[in-house]
ZAMARGU-4260 file (C-alpha; in steps of 0.2 Angstrom, whole numbers, plus 5000, padded with zeros to 4 digits):
<rodrens>
0) 4858/4967/5321 | 4867/4984/5320 | 4867/4985/5339 | 4875/4967/5340 | 4888/4972/5327
5) 4892/4988/5337 | 4893/4978/5353 | 4905/4966/5344 | 4916/4980/5339 | 4916/4988/5356
10) 4921/4971/5364 | 4935/4969/5351 | 4941/4986/5355 | 4940/4982/5373 | 4950/4966/5371
15) 4964/4976/5361 | 4964/4989/5375 | 4966/4975/5388 | 4981/4968/5379 | 4989/4985/5377
20) 4986/4988/5396 | 4993/4971/5400 | 5009/4974/5390 | 5011/4991/5397 | 5009/4985/5415
25) 5020/4970/5413 | 5034/4980/5404 | 5034/4992/5419 | 5036/4978/5431 | 5053/4971/5435
30) 5058/4953/5441 | 5053/4944/5425 | 5041/4929/5425 | 5045/4926/5444 | 5036/4942/5450
35) 5020/4937/5459 | 5012/4954/5454 | 5014/4949/5435 | 5005/4932/5439 | 4990/4942/5447
40) 4989/4954/5433 | 4989/4940/5420 | 4976/4931/5430 | 4965/4946/5430 | 4967/4950/5412
45) 4964/4931/5407 | 4947/4932/5417 | 4943/4948/5407 | 4948/4940/5391 | 4937/4924/5394
50) 4922/4935/5398 | 4924/4945/5382 | 4926/4928/5372 | 4910/4922/5380 | 4901/4938/5375
55) 4907/4938/5358 | 4902/4920/5355 | 4885/4923/5362 | 4883/4938/5351 | 4889/4929/5335
60) 4877/4915/5338 | 4863/4928/5340 | 4868/4937/5325 | 4869/4921/5314 | 4851/4917/5320
65) 4845/4934/5315 | 4854/4934/5299 | 4846/4917/5295 | 4829/4923/5300 | 4831/4939/5289
70) 4837/4928/5274 | 4821/4917/5276 | 4810/4932/5277 | 4818/4940/5262 | 4815/4923/5252
75) 4797/4922/5258 | 4800/4907/5268 | 4791/4905/5285 | 4801/4894/5296 | 4792/4880/5304
80) 4795/4877/5323 | 4808/4864/5328 | 4802/4848/5336 | 4808/4853/5352 | 4798/4870/5352
85) 4783/4860/5346 | 4785/4848/5360 | 4787/4862/5373 | 4772/4871/5366 | 4761/4855/5367
90) 4767/4852/5385 | 4762/4870/5389 | 4745/4867/5381 | 4742/4850/5390 | 4740/4857/5407
95) 4726/4869/5404 | 4718/4856/5393 | 4719/4843/5407 | 4712/4856/5419 | 4697/4860/5407
100) 4693/4842/5404 | 4694/4836/5422 | 4684/4851/5427 | 4671/4847/5414 | 4670/4829/5419
105) 4669/4832/5437 | 4655/4845/5435 | 4646/4834/5422 | 4634/4826/5436 | 4631/4843/5443
110) 4626/4850/5427 | 4615/4836/5423 | 4606/4838/5440 | 4604/4857/5436 | 4597/4853/5419
115) 4584/4840/5426 | 4579/4852/5440 | 4576/4866/5428 | 4566/4854/5417 | 4555/4844/5430
120) 4556/4856/5445 | 4562/4852/5462 | 4555/4849/5480 | 4566/4861/5489 | 4553/4875/5490
125) 4539/4863/5496 | 4535/4866/5515 | 4538/4852/5527 | 4520/4853/5534 | 4510/4841/5523
130) 4492/4836/5523 | 4487/4821/5533 | 4481/4810/5519 | 4498/4812/5509 | 4511/4800/5508
135) 4528/4803/5517 | 4540/4793/5506 | 4555/4802/5502 | 4546/4819/5507 | 4539/4819/5489
140) 4521/4824/5485 | 4520/4817/5467 | 4513/4800/5473 | 4501/4804/5487 | 4489/4788/5486
145) 4495/4771/5481 | 4514/4767/5481 | 4520/4754/5469 | 4537/4745/5468 | 4542/4758/5455
150) 4538/4772/5468 | 4549/4763/5481 | 4563/4761/5469 | 4561/4780/5465 | 4561/4784/5483
155) 4577/4774/5486 | 4586/4781/5471 | 4581/4799/5477 | 4588/4795/5494 | 4604/4789/5486
160) 4605/4804/5475 | 4602/4816/5490 | 4617/4808/5498 | 4628/4810/5483 | 4623/4827/5476
165) 4621/4836/5493 | 4633/4851/5495 | 4644/4853/5510 | 4639/4870/5515 | 4620/4867/5516
170) 4612/4858/5531 | 4595/4854/5524 | 4591/4839/5513 | 4588/4842/5495 | 4577/4829/5487
175) 4575/4829/5468 | 4562/4821/5458 | 4574/4811/5447 | 4590/4801/5452 | 4607/4808/5448
180) 4615/4791/5444 | 4608/4778/5432 | 4596/4766/5440 | 4589/4751/5432 | 4570/4753/5430
185) 4567/4737/5421 | 4557/4730/5437 | 4538/4732/5433 | 4524/4732/5445 | 4513/4717/5447
190) 4497/4727/5449 | 4489/4731/5432 | 4480/4746/5440 | 4495/4758/5440 | 4502/4761/5422
195) 4521/4763/5420 | 4528/4781/5419 | 4539/4777/5404 | 4557/4782/5409 | 4566/4776/5393
200) 4570/4793/5386 | 4578/4798/5403 | 4588/4782/5403 | 4593/4786/5385 | 4599/4803/5390
205) 4608/4796/5405 | 4616/4782/5395 | 4622/4795/5382 | 4630/4806/5397 | 4638/4790/5403
210) 4645/4786/5386 | 4652/4804/5386 | 4659/4802/5403 | 4668/4786/5397 | 4674/4794/5382
215) 4681/4809/5392 | 4689/4796/5404 | 4697/4788/5389 | 4703/4804/5382 | 4711/4809/5399
220) 4719/4792/5399 | 4726/4795/5382 | 4732/4812/5387 | 4741/4804/5402 | 4749/4791/5391
225) 4754/4805/5379 | 4761/4815/5393 | 4771/4801/5399 | 4778/4798/5382 | 4782/4816/5380
230) 4791/4816/5397 | 4801/4801/5392 | 4806/4809/5376 | 4810/4825/5385 | 4820/4816/5397
235) 4830/4808/5383 | 4832/4824/5374 | 4838/4832/5391 | 4851/4818/5394 | 4857/4820/5376
240) 4859/4839/5376 | 4866/4838/5394 | 4880/4825/5388 | 4883/4836/5372 | 4884/4852/5383
245) 4896/4843/5394 | 4907/4838/5379 | 4906/4855/5372 | 4911/4862/5389 | 4926/4851/5390
250) 4931/4856/5372 | 4929/4874/5377 | 4940/4872/5392 | 4953/4863/5382 | 4952/4877/5369
255) 4953/4890/5382 | 4969/4882/5389 | 4977/4881/5372 | 4972/4899/5369 | 4979/4905/5385
260) 4995/4895/5382 | 4997/4903/5364 | 4993/4920/5372 | 5007/4918/5385 | 5019/4912/5371
265) 5014/4927/5360 | 5017/4939/5374 | 5034/4931/5379 | 5039/4932/5361 | 5033/4950/5360
270) 5043/4954/5375 | 5059/4946/5368 | 5057/4955/5352 | 5055/4971/5360 | 5070/4968/5371
275) 5080/4963/5355 | 5074/4979/5346 | 5079/4990/5360 | 5096/4982/5361 | 5098/4983/5342
280) 5093/5002/5343 | 5105/5006/5357 | 5119/4997/5347 | 5115/5006/5331 | 5114/5023/5340
285) 5131/5020/5348 | 5139/5015/5332 | 5131/5029/5322 | 5136/5042/5335 | 5154/5036/5334
290) 5154/5037/5316 | 5146/5054/5315 | 5158/5060/5328 | 5173/5054/5318 | 5166/5061/5302
295) 5163/5078/5311 | 5181/5078/5318 | 5188/5074/5301 | 5178/5088/5293 | 5184/5100/5306
300) 5202/5095/5304 | 5201/5097/5285 | 5193/5114/5287 | 5207/5119/5299 | 5220/5113/5286
305) 5211/5123/5272 | 5210/5139/5283 | 5229/5137/5287 | 5233/5134/5268 | 5223/5150/5264
310) 5232/5160/5277 | 5249/5153/5271 | 5245/5157/5253 | 5238/5174/5257 | 5254/5178/5268
315) 5265/5172/5254 | 5256/5183/5241 | 5257/5198/5252 | 5276/5195/5256 | 5281/5191/5238
320) 5284/5207/5227 | 5272/5208/5213 | 5278/5211/5195 | 5270/5212/5178 | 5277/5195/5172
325) 5269/5187/5187 | 5253/5195/5184 | 5253/5190/5166 | 5257/5172/5170 | 5242/5172/5182
330) 5231/5179/5169 | 5237/5166/5156 | 5235/5152/5169 | 5217/5158/5172 | 5214/5158/5153
335) 5220/5141/5151 | 5210/5135/5166 | 5194/5142/5158 | 5198/5134/5141 | 5201/5117/5149
340) 5184/5120/5158 | 5176/5124/5141 | 5184/5109/5133 | 5178/5097/5147 | 5161/5104/5146
345) 5160/5101/5127 | 5166/5083/5129 | 5154/5080/5143 | 5140/5087/5133 | 5145/5076/5118
350) 5146/5060/5129 | 5129/5063/5137 | 5122/5066/5119 | 5129/5049/5113 | 5126/5040/5129
355) 5108/5035/5125 | 5114/5026/5109 | 5129/5017/5116 | 5124/5014/5134 | 5140/5019/5143
360) 5151/5034/5143 | 5167/5024/5138 | 5158/5017/5122 | 5152/5035/5119 | 5170/5041/5120
365) 5177/5027/5109 | 5163/5031/5096 | 5167/5050/5096 | 5186/5046/5094 | 5183/5034/5080
370) 5172/5047/5071 | 5185/5060/5073 | 5199/5048/5066 | 5188/5044/5051 | 5185/5062/5047
375) 5203/5066/5049 | 5208/5051/5037 | 5195/5057/5024 | 5202/5074/5024 | 5220/5069/5024
380) 5221/5053/5013 | 5214/5050/4996 | 5205/5034/4997 | 5202/5033/4978 | 5221/5033/4974
385) 5224/5021/4988 | 5211/5009/4980 | 5219/5010/4963 | 5236/5006/4969 | 5229/4991/4979
390) 5220/4985/4963 | 5236/4987/4953 | 5246/4977/4965 | 5233/4963/4965 | 5233/4963/4946
395) 5252/4963/4945 | 5255/4949/4957 | 5246/4935/4946 | 5255/4941/4930 | 5272/4940/4938
400) 5268/4923/4944 | 5262/4917/4926 | 5278/4925/4918 | 5289/4916/4930 | 5280/4899/4926
405) 5283/4902/4907 | 5301/4906/4909 | 5304/4890/4920 | 5295/4879/4907 | 5306/4886/4893
410) 5321/4884/4903 | 5318/4865/4905 | 5319/4860/4887 | 5335/4870/4884 | 5343/4861/4898
415) 5337/4844/4891 | 5344/4848/4874 | 5360/4853/4881 | 5362/4837/4891 | 5359/4828/4875
420) 5372/4837/4866 | 5385/4833/4879
</rodrens>
């Protein structure tokens, strides 16, 4: 996982480096979008970008799978195989199983013959020169005297087994004492002199082997049917995944086209922004250079004027005759200037001291003036005497109004009486 993360970081850094290289190369080229070299360079970088995108997608999928497996292992969950992997594993196992089963079925008669030969013996090692009185049926010496119908059937079955079980490399005839294929021994001899040999146990063993062969054939047929079903299922799965892959490929192509268009648009916007920034920078440099040049010229002109004034004052002072009065006046002027400086310093200190309480210097100045006016009035005016006078004036005004009212009321009856007398 760490290696995959490192590869992803390297791929991202490589993509950023490719973008920077493309921008640097296209900025150095002239002719705009019509230049064929720019188209070739763009095509080259698009191929590299597509390759990096495919690698990142593959690594991200692999990293997600590893993280999912790690989470399952941390949780103690053992992931079961998917149906697809189970089917593929069954198909892988089907071939060897079929080979083993077919080999065992094909070699079953040969194994039976070897087992019977080991049990009852064989006539391979008997020499061909037999005695004159022995019977020559089937080149066997087990029945030398009288030959019954059973013996004839034995000899016939032995000849058939010789033809079926003979190997291709050997040229001599191998005649076994028992048949390799099941033969019906239900035919009994009519003569009562020769007793039956009792082949029922052998027939039972052969019938069992025949049943086993039939079962193996049925199993093989079932396996063939299952293999056909698996093939149809896999074909359907293959068609489904092929169609899904085709759809995803079309979607990926569309996304790549959209991504390429967005990258081209982004690059065009970046180029336009860079050109705009360059033009703005050149304009600002030109304007600021003009302004700084004009400011420097003004400073130089003022410096020249100050130098001229200083030289003129110096020349005037040198040319004018100095006297005691002029020196005293200069000293007095210097003293006044220093006093003014001191007063202004005190005022500024007072304003700065009161400014946090008022907020502005104007308010602080008004507050200081009002405080000085209040102190001056308290020192020069007697407020107690002023209050007494005001109170006396206020008391005297209602008394005068009442007296005038009484006088007017007394005057009215006198007037009425005088009128009556008249």
